[in-house]
N, C-alpha and C positions, 0 to 999 in steps of 0.2 A: 626849621628852627629845632633846637634841642630841647629836651625836657627841662634842663635847668634854665635856659633862656625863657622858655614859656613860664616857668615859676616865677621869674623875675617880673615878666610882663603882667601876669595875673596880679601879683602882689602890689604892683604899682598903683592899681586903682581899686582893688578889693580890700586892701589894707587889713589882712587878718590880724596883725599885731595890735589893732585897736580893740580886738574882742577876745581878751585873755580869758574871760569867764566862759567862753564857749567850750562845751564838753567835746565838740567834734575836734579831731585831729586835722585842722585845716591845712591845705596845701597838698604836697606830694604824699600820697599814702602808700602807693607801691610804684617803685622805680621800674624802668626798663633796663636792658642789659648795658646800656651806655649812655647815661643821662647827660653827659658832657659832650657826646660825639654823634649819636645816632639822630638823624634828622627825622622829624615828625612832619609829614606833609598833610595829614588829614586827622581832624579831631572830631570825636563823637561826643555828643552832650546828652545827658539824661538826668531825670530827677533822682534816680535811686541806683546805687551800685549794687548789683546782684549777679547771679550767674547768667541770667537772660540778657541783661544789658551788656555785660562783658562779651559774651558770645556773639551777640549781634554786632557790636562795635567791631570785633575782630573779623567777623565775616565781611564787613563793609570796608576793610583795609585801614581802619583807624589805628594810629600808634598811641593814642591817648584817649581815655574816657574821663570827661569832666562832669561831676555830679554835684548835686546839692546835699544829698545824703550819702556819706561814704560808708566804709566797712569798719572803721576804727573810731572808738569813742572812749574818752576817759582812760581808765586803766587798761593794761595789756590783756588781750584775750588769746587763749591758745587757738591755734589754726587746726582745729579738729572738727568733725561732724559737719554740720551745715555751714559753719564758717570756713572750713576747708574747701567745700564746695563752691563757695563764692569766690574765694581767693585763687583757686586753681586756674581758671580760664585766663586770668591776667598773666600768671607765670607761663603757662603753657604757650600763650600767644605773644609773649613779650610785650604785653599791653600794659602802659602805665595807667595809673589811677590818680586823679586830682579831685579833692573834695573841698567844697566851700559852703559852709552851713550858714550861720548867723550873718557873716560878712555879706553873703549873697541875699539874705532877707532884707538887710538894711541899706544896701548901697544905693545911692542916688546918682545916676538915673537907672543903673542896670539891675537893680535888685527886684525882688518878688513885689514888695510893697509899693515902691515908687512906680514900678511897671504897671501894677493894677491901678494905682492912682492915675497915671496917664491914660490908661485904657478907658477910664470913666470920666475923664476930663476934669479931674479935681484941681482946683485952684487954691491960692493963698495956702500953700501946704506947709506943714510944720511937723517936726518929729513927734512921735506919739507912741506910748507903750514902752515900759521899762522891763527887762527881764534879766536878772542877775547883775544889775547895774549897768546894763547895756540898753540904749534906746534903738528899737528896731523897727517900729512901725511908722505910719505917717497919718496925718489927719488934715482935713481941708474943707473947702465949699465947693459944691457944684455950681457951674455957671448959671444954672436955672434949676428949679425944684423938679424932682422926678419922683414918680410913683415907685413903690418898692419892685414892682414887676419890671419897669423900665430900667431901674438901676441893676437888678439882677441880670437882665439881658446884656447890659454893657460889661458887667464884670466877667462874664463867661465867654469863651471863645465860641464860634459856630459849632453847633451840634452837641455842645456840653450841657449837662443838666445839674443844678445844684443838689447838694445832699439835703438841705433843709432851708426853708425860708420862713421866718417867724415875723408876721406882720402885727406887731404889737405897739408900734409907735405911730407917729404922724403919717397921715395919707400921703403927703408930700415930703421928700427928703431933700435936705439942703446940705447939712453937715455930716461928714462921714469919717469914721475911723477905720484903719486897715492894718491888720497884721495876718500874714498868710499862714497856712498849715494848721498846727495844733494849738491854737492860742485862744480857745473858746473862754477861758477864764478872764481873759483881758477886757471882756465886756464890762466888767465892773468899772474899769478906767473910763470907758466910753460913757457909761452912765454918769460917773462923777463929773465928767467934762460936758455933760448935757448935749451929747451928740445925737443926731436923728437916726443914725444907722451905724451898725457895726459889721465889717466884713472880715471873716476869716475862713478857715478851711473846714473845721469840724465843729459839733456841739454834742454834748452828752445830755443824758436824760436829766441829770441833776440841776442843769441850768435852766430848764424849760420854764419852770414857775417864777424863777427870778426875773428872766427876761420879760415875761408877761407882766409881772407885777411893777417892774421898773419902767414899763411903757417905752421899750426901745425896739427898733426894727433890727433883726439879725439875719444875716445872710451867710450861710455856711456853703461856700462854693466848692468844697471838696479839698482835702489835704493836697492830693496829687495835682488837681486842676489849678489851684492858686499858686502852685510852686513850679509849673512848667514856664512860667513867665521869665524868671530870672536867667535860667539856663539858656533860654532862646535868646534873650537880649545880649547875653556874653557872646553867644554863638555869632549873632549878627555882627557885633563889634570886631570879633576875631577875623570874620571874613572881610570886613571893610578896612580894618587897619593893618592886618597881617598878610592878607591875600591867600589865606590857607583854605583848603577844602574842609568843609564841615558838614555834619549829619546829626539830626536829632533822632534819638532812639526812643520811641514812644511805647512805654510799657505801662499803661494806666492800671491802677489799682481799684478804680471805682469807689474810692474811699477819701 
């Protein structure tokens, strides 16, 4: 498939036009030399666009790198310094870049949040968590109450460790809210909705006492680790529906 054909395919289910308040330049961020003609037979997937993921994608013969965090956000940025170092491998290797930020967080069933909900077996799911007028998270109920340790184990992939687990709520968790990545402040919404636990990627020092005094369980599974989910679900969808070869470029940040 060509780059433009793949753009049409991704837009058909990720629907970036529904997330106009997203600061990411969702969609094709860097073209290849012939977006209407050049056939892409292998797609690399990664959480972040950076020099390392671009170089590894090119080394493995990919024609497109699909990421959650792209290189272009909001206003224009000059391609100098570190930004040049990130862009250069794409141009040098005729590697296209495709980014999908909030649409990939929110997508059901291929997004980070619904993917995490599926991983822990969440039922009776509903949209949860608004950012810039966009609902991006999910909440629901577990089929049976779990301890915080049991829930944490379900959230993370084998071998992964959480950044932080604050056990300040009920011993057994039944209701859960999820927003992946850097959404620590949305714990306020989880408290307002009387949820037993809140799952995101990060937490800062300033929230510790609020979480403790509010009496809610907080699982910070890691920004990177909670956002490998969506890109891999899209990768699996591409393999199944398009029959293209794919590869996941794992460059963990431990954050």
